[in-house]
ZADO-1210 file (C-alpha; in nm, 4 decimals, padded with zeros to 6 digits):
<atoms>
<atom x="00.3603" y="02.5335" z="-05.7026" code="MET" pos="1"/>
<atom x="00.0851" y="02.4092" z="-05.9287" code="ASN" pos="2"/>
<atom x="-00.1579" y="02.1765" z="-05.7456" code="GLU" pos="3"/>
<atom x="-00.1708" y="01.9316" z="-06.0368" code="LYS" pos="4"/>
<atom x="00.2082" y="01.9064" z="-06.0452" code="LEU" pos="5"/>
<atom x="00.2176" y="01.8435" z="-05.6718" code="LEU" pos="6"/>
<atom x="-00.0352" y="01.5590" z="-05.7069" code="VAL" pos="7"/>
<atom x="00.1609" y="01.4068" z="-05.9946" code="GLU" pos="8"/>
<atom x="00.4886" y="01.4263" z="-05.8024" code="LEU" pos="9"/>
<atom x="00.3217" y="01.2662" z="-05.4996" code="THR" pos="10"/>
<atom x="00.1929" y="00.9777" z="-05.7115" code="VAL" pos="11"/>
<atom x="00.5372" y="00.9354" z="-05.8687" code="PHE" pos="12"/>
<atom x="00.7203" y="00.9283" z="-05.5348" code="VAL" pos="13"/>
<atom x="00.4686" y="00.6829" z="-05.3862" code="LEU" pos="14"/>
<atom x="00.4938" y="00.4563" z="-05.6907" code="SER" pos="15"/>
<atom x="00.8741" y="00.4522" z="-05.6571" code="VAL" pos="16"/>
<atom x="00.8486" y="00.3429" z="-05.2927" code="PHE" pos="17"/>
<atom x="00.5798" y="00.0811" z="-05.3634" code="VAL" pos="18"/>
<atom x="00.7723" y="-00.0537" z="-05.6639" code="GLY" pos="19"/>
<atom x="01.0917" y="-00.0818" z="-05.4614" code="PHE" pos="20"/>
<atom x="00.9136" y="-00.2651" z="-05.1793" code="GLU" pos="21"/>
<atom x="00.7405" y="-00.5077" z="-05.4159" code="VAL" pos="22"/>
<atom x="01.0555" y="-00.5906" z="-05.6155" code="ILE" pos="23"/>
<atom x="01.2751" y="-00.6208" z="-05.3066" code="SER" pos="24"/>
<atom x="01.0465" y="-00.8965" z="-05.1741" code="LYS" pos="25"/>
<atom x="01.0881" y="-01.1112" z="-05.4886" code="VAL" pos="26"/>
<atom x="01.3495" y="-01.3886" z="-05.4529" code="PRO" pos="27"/>
<atom x="01.6519" y="-01.3350" z="-05.6763" code="SER" pos="28"/>
<atom x="01.5859" y="-01.6527" z="-05.8766" code="MET" pos="29"/>
<atom x="01.2496" y="-01.5084" z="-05.9880" code="LEU" pos="30"/>
<atom x="01.3716" y="-01.1688" z="-06.1126" code="HIS" pos="31"/>
<atom x="01.4366" y="-01.2855" z="-06.4701" code="THR" pos="32"/>
<atom x="01.0995" y="-01.4606" z="-06.5157" code="PRO" pos="33"/>
<atom x="00.9316" y="-01.1563" z="-06.3619" code="LEU" pos="34"/>
<atom x="01.1052" y="-00.9310" z="-06.6108" code="MET" pos="35"/>
<atom x="01.0068" y="-01.1633" z="-06.8925" code="SER" pos="36"/>
<atom x="00.6429" y="-01.1461" z="-06.7915" code="ALA" pos="37"/>
<atom x="00.6439" y="-00.7662" z="-06.7873" code="THR" pos="38"/>
<atom x="00.7778" y="-00.7246" z="-07.1415" code="ASN" pos="39"/>
<atom x="00.4214" y="-00.6940" z="-07.2724" code="ALA" pos="40"/>
<atom x="00.3634" y="-00.4023" z="-07.0358" code="ILE" pos="41"/>
<atom x="00.6779" y="-00.2344" z="-07.1644" code="HIS" pos="42"/>
<atom x="00.5500" y="-00.2856" z="-07.5188" code="GLY" pos="43"/>
<atom x="00.2452" y="-00.0799" z="-07.4232" code="ILE" pos="44"/>
<atom x="00.4807" y="00.1899" z="-07.2908" code="VAL" pos="45"/>
<atom x="00.6551" y="00.1971" z="-07.6299" code="VAL" pos="46"/>
<atom x="00.3220" y="00.2444" z="-07.8092" code="VAL" pos="47"/>
<atom x="00.2233" y="00.5219" z="-07.5663" code="GLY" pos="48"/>
<atom x="00.5577" y="00.6935" z="-07.6184" code="ALA" pos="49"/>
<atom x="00.5071" y="00.6808" z="-07.9939" code="MET" pos="50"/>
<atom x="00.1648" y="00.8413" z="-07.9561" code="LEU" pos="51"/>
<atom x="00.3031" y="01.1183" z="-07.7353" code="VAL" pos="52"/>
<atom x="00.5941" y="01.1805" z="-07.9721" code="ALA" pos="53"/>
<atom x="00.3594" y="01.1845" z="-08.2705" code="GLY" pos="54"/>
<atom x="00.1074" y="01.4199" z="-08.1169" code="ALA" pos="55"/>
<atom x="00.3849" y="01.6364" z="-07.9662" code="ALA" pos="56"/>
<atom x="00.1783" y="01.7293" z="-07.6643" code="ILE" pos="57"/>
<atom x="00.3452" y="02.0330" z="-07.5115" code="GLY" pos="58"/>
<atom x="00.5348" y="02.1390" z="-07.8246" code="GLY" pos="59"/>
<atom x="00.9049" y="02.0637" z="-07.8611" code="PRO" pos="60"/>
<atom x="00.9432" y="01.9632" z="-07.4967" code="ALA" pos="61"/>
<atom x="00.6616" y="01.7079" z="-07.5292" code="GLY" pos="62"/>
<atom x="00.8152" y="01.5710" z="-07.8473" code="ARG" pos="63"/>
<atom x="01.1579" y="01.5380" z="-07.6795" code="ALA" pos="64"/>
<atom x="01.0098" y="01.3639" z="-07.3764" code="ILE" pos="65"/>
<atom x="00.8071" y="01.1307" z="-07.5996" code="GLY" pos="66"/>
<atom x="01.1079" y="01.0371" z="-07.8109" code="ILE" pos="67"/>
<atom x="01.3229" y="00.9798" z="-07.5019" code="ALA" pos="68"/>
<atom x="01.0509" y="00.7601" z="-07.3506" code="ALA" pos="69"/>
<atom x="01.0211" y="00.5651" z="-07.6740" code="MET" pos="70"/>
<atom x="01.3962" y="00.5034" z="-07.6939" code="ILE" pos="71"/>
<atom x="01.4293" y="00.4003" z="-07.3290" code="LEU" pos="72"/>
<atom x="01.1234" y="00.1750" z="-07.3400" code="ALA" pos="73"/>
<atom x="01.2485" y="00.0076" z="-07.6587" code="THR" pos="74"/>
<atom x="01.5878" y="-00.0580" z="-07.4994" code="ILE" pos="75"/>
<atom x="01.4083" y="-00.2067" z="-07.1981" code="ASN" pos="76"/>
<atom x="01.1923" y="-00.4361" z="-07.4122" code="VAL" pos="77"/>
<atom x="01.4819" y="-00.5571" z="-07.6290" code="VAL" pos="78"/>
<atom x="01.7023" y="-00.6130" z="-07.3238" code="GLY" pos="79"/>
<atom x="01.4243" y="-00.8030" z="-07.1482" code="GLY" pos="80"/>
<atom x="01.3751" y="-01.0363" z="-07.4425" code="PHE" pos="81"/>
<atom x="01.7514" y="-01.0868" z="-07.4767" code="ALA" pos="82"/>
<atom x="01.7835" y="-01.1850" z="-07.1105" code="VAL" pos="83"/>
<atom x="01.4781" y="-01.4114" z="-07.1376" code="THR" pos="84"/>
<atom x="01.6280" y="-01.5802" z="-07.4424" code="GLY" pos="85"/>
<atom x="01.9538" y="-01.6439" z="-07.2592" code="ARG" pos="86"/>
<atom x="01.7627" y="-01.7758" z="-06.9582" code="MET" pos="87"/>
<atom x="01.5670" y="-02.0185" z="-07.1757" code="LEU" pos="88"/>
<atom x="01.8909" y="-02.1401" z="-07.3379" code="GLN" pos="89"/>
<atom x="02.0061" y="-02.2542" z="-06.9930" code="MET" pos="90"/>
<atom x="01.7122" y="-02.4936" z="-06.9661" code="PHE" pos="91"/>
<atom x="01.7460" y="-02.6584" z="-07.3082" code="LYS" pos="92"/>
<atom x="01.8681" y="-03.0168" z="-07.3187" code="ALA" pos="93"/>
<atom x="02.2303" y="-03.0424" z="-07.4196" code="LYS" pos="94"/>
<atom x="02.2955" y="-03.2599" z="-07.7254" code="PRO" pos="95"/>
<atom x="02.4478" y="-03.5959" z="-07.6471" code="SER" pos="96"/>
<atom x="02.7945" y="-03.6784" z="-07.7814" code="ASP" pos="97"/>
<atom x="02.7029" y="-04.0432" z="-07.8386" code="ALA" pos="98"/>
<atom x="02.5184" y="-04.1495" z="-08.1570" code="PRO" pos="99"/>
<atom x="02.1485" y="-04.2314" z="-08.1189" code="ALA" pos="100"/>
<atom x="02.2007" y="-04.6081" z="-08.1754" code="GLY" pos="101"/>
<atom x="02.4813" y="-04.6337" z="-07.9201" code="ASP" pos="102"/>
<atom x="02.3213" y="-04.7468" z="-07.5937" code="ALA" pos="103"/>
<atom x="02.5994" y="-04.7517" z="-07.3347" code="ARG" pos="104"/>
<atom x="02.5064" y="-04.8230" z="-06.9781" code="ARG" pos="105"/>
</atoms>
């Protein structure tokens, strides 16, 4: 097995475990704001995927991986913003049924 590949797989496996541990410690009510805050990071992933797809590092396989990464990252960004938008709608003030001049107590 190639030594570089072994190092990359080790880093990947460790990052999966660390990511799982970090996210599992976040209270459930904070998951949506956390996802909203990371949308900028996912935007950077989209740009990186575009660069990889454009440069086609590794020939056709590199192009396929780059395009797949770009599609998945774009879906993640759009979904994150959609969920954030729905979350923010929950906190908006609901319009009152009574006219503005009607002051019932």
